[in-house]
VEXDREN-2710 file (C-alpha; in Angstrom, 1 decimal):
% VEXDREN-2710
k/r/px/py/pz
1/UNK/13.0/122.8/115.5
2/UNK/14.3/123.8/112.1
3/UNK/17.7/122.5/111.1
4/UNK/19.9/123.7/108.3
5/UNK/22.7/122.0/106.4
6/UNK/25.1/124.3/108.3
7/UNK/24.3/122.2/111.4
8/UNK/24.4/118.8/109.6
9/UNK/26.2/116.1/111.6
10/UNK/27.1/112.6/110.4
11/UNK/29.7/110.4/112.0
12/UNK/30.6/107.3/110.2
13/UNK/31.3/103.8/111.7
14/UNK/34.9/104.8/112.2
15/UNK/34.0/107.8/114.3
16/UNK/35.0/110.3/111.5
17/UNK/32.8/113.4/111.2
18/UNK/31.9/113.2/107.5
19/UNK/29.2/115.8/108.0
20/UNK/32.0/118.5/108.1
21/UNK/32.1/118.5/104.2
22/UNK/28.3/119.2/104.1
23/UNK/28.6/122.0/106.6
24/UNK/31.4/123.6/104.7
25/UNK/29.6/123.3/101.3
26/UNK/26.4/124.8/102.8
27/UNK/28.5/127.7/104.2
28/UNK/30.2/128.3/100.8
29/UNK/26.9/128.2/98.9
30/UNK/25.2/130.6/101.4
31/UNK/28.1/133.0/101.1
32/UNK/28.0/132.7/97.3
33/UNK/24.3/133.4/97.1
34/UNK/24.6/136.5/99.3
35/UNK/27.3/138.0/97.1
36/UNK/25.6/139.1/93.7
37/UNK/28.9/140.2/92.1
38/UNK/30.7/137.0/92.9
39/UNK/27.6/134.9/91.8
40/UNK/27.6/136.6/88.4
41/UNK/31.4/136.0/88.0
42/UNK/31.0/132.3/88.9
43/UNK/28.1/131.9/86.5
44/UNK/30.1/133.6/83.8
45/UNK/33.1/131.3/84.5
46/UNK/31.0/128.2/84.6
47/UNK/29.3/129.2/81.3
48/UNK/32.6/129.6/79.6
49/UNK/33.7/126.2/81.0
50/UNK/30.4/124.6/79.8
51/UNK/31.0/126.0/76.3
52/UNK/34.5/124.5/76.2
53/UNK/33.1/121.2/77.3
54/UNK/30.2/121.3/74.8
55/UNK/32.5/122.5/72.0
56/UNK/29.6/123.7/69.9
57/UNK/27.9/126.7/71.4
58/UNK/25.7/127.5/68.4
59/UNK/23.8/124.2/68.7
60/UNK/23.7/124.2/72.4
61/UNK/21.3/127.1/72.8
62/UNK/23.3/128.3/75.8
63/UNK/24.9/131.8/76.3
64/UNK/28.3/130.6/77.6
65/UNK/30.6/133.4/78.7
66/UNK/28.0/136.0/77.9
67/UNK/25.8/134.3/80.5
68/UNK/26.2/136.6/83.5
69/UNK/23.3/135.1/85.4
70/UNK/21.3/138.2/85.0
71/UNK/17.6/137.2/84.8
72/UNK/16.9/140.3/82.7
73/UNK/19.4/139.4/80.0
74/UNK/17.9/138.5/76.6
75/UNK/17.4/134.8/75.9
76/UNK/19.9/133.1/73.6
77/UNK/19.1/132.7/69.9
78/UNK/17.4/129.3/69.5
79/UNK/17.9/127.0/66.5
80/UNK/14.8/126.9/64.3
81/UNK/14.5/123.1/64.7
82/UNK/13.2/121.7/68.0
83/UNK/15.2/118.5/67.4
84/UNK/18.4/118.1/69.3
85/UNK/21.6/118.4/67.2
86/UNK/22.7/115.2/65.5
87/UNK/25.6/113.4/67.2
88/UNK/28.7/112.3/65.4
89/UNK/29.6/108.6/65.3
90/UNK/32.4/109.2/67.9
91/UNK/29.9/110.8/70.3
92/UNK/27.4/108.0/69.7
93/UNK/30.2/105.4/70.3
94/UNK/31.3/107.2/73.4
95/UNK/27.7/107.4/74.7
96/UNK/27.2/103.7/74.1
97/UNK/30.4/102.9/75.9
98/UNK/29.4/105.1/78.8
99/UNK/26.0/103.4/79.0
100/UNK/27.6/99.9/78.8
101/UNK/30.1/100.9/81.5
102/UNK/27.4/102.3/83.7
103/UNK/25.4/99.1/83.4
104/UNK/28.4/97.0/84.2
105/UNK/29.2/99.1/87.3
106/UNK/25.5/98.7/88.4
107/UNK/25.7/94.9/88.0
108/UNK/29.0/94.8/89.9
109/UNK/27.5/96.9/92.7
110/UNK/24.4/94.6/92.8
111/UNK/26.7/91.5/93.0
112/UNK/28.7/93.2/95.8
113/UNK/25.5/94.0/97.7
114/UNK/24.3/90.5/97.3
115/UNK/27.5/89.1/98.5
116/UNK/27.5/91.4/101.5
117/UNK/23.9/90.3/102.3
118/UNK/24.8/86.7/102.0
119/UNK/27.8/87.1/104.3
120/UNK/25.6/88.9/106.8
121/UNK/23.0/86.1/106.6
122/UNK/25.7/83.5/107.2
123/UNK/27.1/85.5/110.1
124/UNK/23.6/85.9/111.7
125/UNK/22.9/82.2/111.2
126/UNK/26.3/81.2/112.8
127/UNK/25.5/83.7/115.7
128/UNK/22.1/82.1/116.2
129/UNK/23.6/78.6/116.2
130/UNK/26.2/79.7/118.7
131/UNK/23.6/81.3/121.0
132/UNK/21.4/78.1/120.7
133/UNK/24.4/75.9/121.5
134/UNK/25.3/78.1/124.5
135/UNK/21.8/78.0/125.8
136/UNK/21.7/74.2/125.4
137/UNK/25.0/73.8/127.2
138/UNK/23.8/76.1/130.0
139/UNK/20.5/74.0/130.4
140/UNK/22.6/70.8/130.6
141/UNK/24.9/72.3/133.1
142/UNK/22.0/73.6/135.2
143/UNK/20.3/70.2/135.0
144/UNK/23.6/68.4/136.0
145/UNK/24.0/70.8/139.0
146/UNK/20.4/70.2/140.1
147/UNK/20.9/66.5/139.8
148/UNK/24.2/66.6/141.7
149/UNK/22.6/68.6/144.5
150/UNK/20.2/65.8/145.3
151/UNK/22.4/62.8/144.4
152/UNK/24.0/61.2/147.5
153/UNK/26.0/58.8/145.5
154/UNK/28.0/61.5/143.7
155/UNK/31.4/62.2/145.2
156/UNK/32.5/65.7/144.6
END
């Protein structure tokens, strides 16, 4: 049976249907892909946004707001050099800060996962000890009951 993302279902531990977001996105994307005019408009809009974010269209090699998504449109003019444009010191500093922050976040996440794993191990160990203690208590109770059954001296 073939399933699509339009049928995706995921219910989290709290019983919330978090798959609804995936189903809605799949529906939106399908509708967008079926409407050529809307698709071109979205591509043009995203190209313009990308240009604003990049700030320097000439070095990016991208078409920007002229990018209509038409596969037959002529390719953008490429810079002669195949080397990427040189970054300014501010961009370089920002990049280094972003990398450092990403590494810090990754370490924090690893510590958190380790702590969760340790807590789960402790919980499982305590659960096993409790189960062992309950089994030992039950064996002792059964043995005492068995002994009491055949002991004439025991007054109950």
